[in-house]
C-alpha positions as CSV (number, residue, x, y, z in Angstrom):
1,M,-9.1,57.9,37.0
2,S,-5.5,57.7,37.5
3,T,-3.7,54.3,38.1
4,A,-3.2,55.0,41.7
5,D,-6.7,55.3,42.5
6,A,-7.9,52.5,39.9
7,I,-7.2,49.8,42.4
8,S,-6.8,49.4,46.2
9,T,-6.0,46.1,48.1
10,S,-5.9,45.1,51.7
11,V,-4.8,41.9,53.3
12,E,-6.4,40.1,56.1
13,R,-5.3,37.0,58.1
14,R,-8.4,35.0,59.0
15,D,-8.2,31.4,60.4
16,G,-4.8,30.7,59.2
17,A,-5.7,32.0,55.6
18,T,-4.6,35.1,53.9
19,V,-7.4,36.9,52.3
20,L,-6.5,39.6,49.7
21,M,-9.4,41.9,48.9
22,V,-9.4,43.9,45.8
23,D,-11.2,46.9,45.0
24,G,-11.5,48.8,41.6
25,V,-10.3,47.9,38.2
26,V,-7.9,45.2,37.2
27,D,-6.4,45.9,33.9
28,L,-3.0,46.3,32.1
29,A,-2.4,49.6,34.2
30,T,-3.2,48.0,37.5
31,S,-2.0,44.4,37.1
32,P,1.7,44.9,37.7
33,A,1.0,46.0,41.5
34,L,-1.5,43.1,41.9
35,E,0.9,40.7,40.6
36,E,3.7,42.1,42.7
37,L,1.5,41.7,45.8
38,L,0.4,38.2,45.0
39,A,4.1,37.2,44.5
40,E,4.9,38.5,47.9
41,L,1.8,36.7,49.4
42,I,2.7,33.4,47.9
43,D,6.4,33.8,49.0
44,E,4.9,33.9,52.8
45,R,3.7,30.4,52.0
46,P,0.1,30.9,53.8
47,D,-1.9,27.7,54.5
48,A,-4.7,29.0,52.2
49,L,-4.8,32.0,49.9
50,I,-8.3,33.5,48.9
51,I,-8.6,36.5,46.5
52,D,-11.8,38.2,47.1
53,L,-12.8,40.1,43.9
54,T,-16.2,41.3,45.3
55,A,-15.3,45.0,45.0
56,V,-13.9,44.9,41.6
57,S,-15.7,46.7,38.9
58,F,-13.7,45.5,36.0
59,L,-11.8,42.3,35.4
60,A,-9.7,42.4,32.1
61,S,-8.2,39.4,30.5
62,V,-4.8,40.1,32.2
63,G,-6.6,39.7,35.5
64,L,-7.9,36.2,34.4
65,R,-4.2,35.3,33.5
66,I,-3.3,36.5,37.1
67,L,-5.7,34.3,38.4
68,A,-4.5,31.2,36.6
69,E,-0.9,32.0,37.2
70,T,-1.7,32.5,40.9
71,H,-3.4,29.1,41.0
72,E,-0.4,27.5,39.6
73,R,2.1,29.2,41.7
74,A,0.1,28.3,44.9
75,G,0.7,24.8,43.9
76,G,-2.5,23.8,42.3
77,T,-3.9,22.7,45.6
78,G,-7.3,23.3,47.1
79,K,-5.8,25.9,49.1
80,F,-6.4,28.7,46.7
81,A,-9.8,30.1,46.1
82,V,-11.5,33.2,44.2
83,V,-14.4,35.2,45.4
84,A,-16.4,36.5,42.7
85,S,-20.1,37.1,42.5
86,G,-20.9,39.7,40.4
87,P,-21.1,40.1,36.5
88,A,-17.9,42.0,36.2
89,T,-16.0,39.2,37.9
90,A,-17.8,35.9,38.0
91,R,-19.1,36.0,34.2
92,P,-15.7,36.3,32.7
93,I,-14.3,33.6,34.9
94,Q,-17.3,31.2,33.7
95,L,-17.1,32.3,30.3
96,T,-13.4,31.6,30.1
97,K,-14.0,28.4,31.9
98,L,-11.5,29.1,34.7
99,D,-14.1,28.0,37.2
100,E,-13.5,24.6,35.9
101,F,-10.2,24.6,38.0
102,L,-10.5,27.4,40.1
103,A,-12.3,27.3,43.3
104,L,-15.0,29.9,43.0
105,Y,-16.9,31.2,45.9
106,Q,-19.7,33.9,46.5
107,T,-18.2,35.1,49.9
108,A,-15.0,35.1,51.6
109,D,-16.5,33.3,54.4
110,E,-17.8,30.4,52.1
111,A,-14.2,30.2,50.8
112,L,-12.8,30.0,54.2
113,A,-15.3,27.3,55.2
114,A,-14.6,25.3,52.0
115,I,-10.7,25.4,52.1
116,G,-10.2,26.5,55.6
117,T,-7.0,25.4,57.2
118,Q,-8.7,23.8,60.2
119,P,-8.3,20.1,60.6
């Protein structure tokens, strides 16, 4: 698998929130593109940012670092959430105790409901 097809992303704007869906492998080879995209999304100053890792098949330690840094860059507010439900994503997040400060949800809809931008 080449770097080009190891990861794909798509962005949706839903209910005032930006949802980034990531598909594939998050590792040293694919992380620069993911970091660049996240920087662009944060620069847009969305009301809420959700990273959906549901379709990620492998989350390397660099991916965990990116999640922690994105949490900080997003201001550490409750307006940043991660969707991770499978063993490839939720387990490393829980084992490294990132779930103690990252808002972790099973689905994007749950994350939107919890941190949604609606008053």
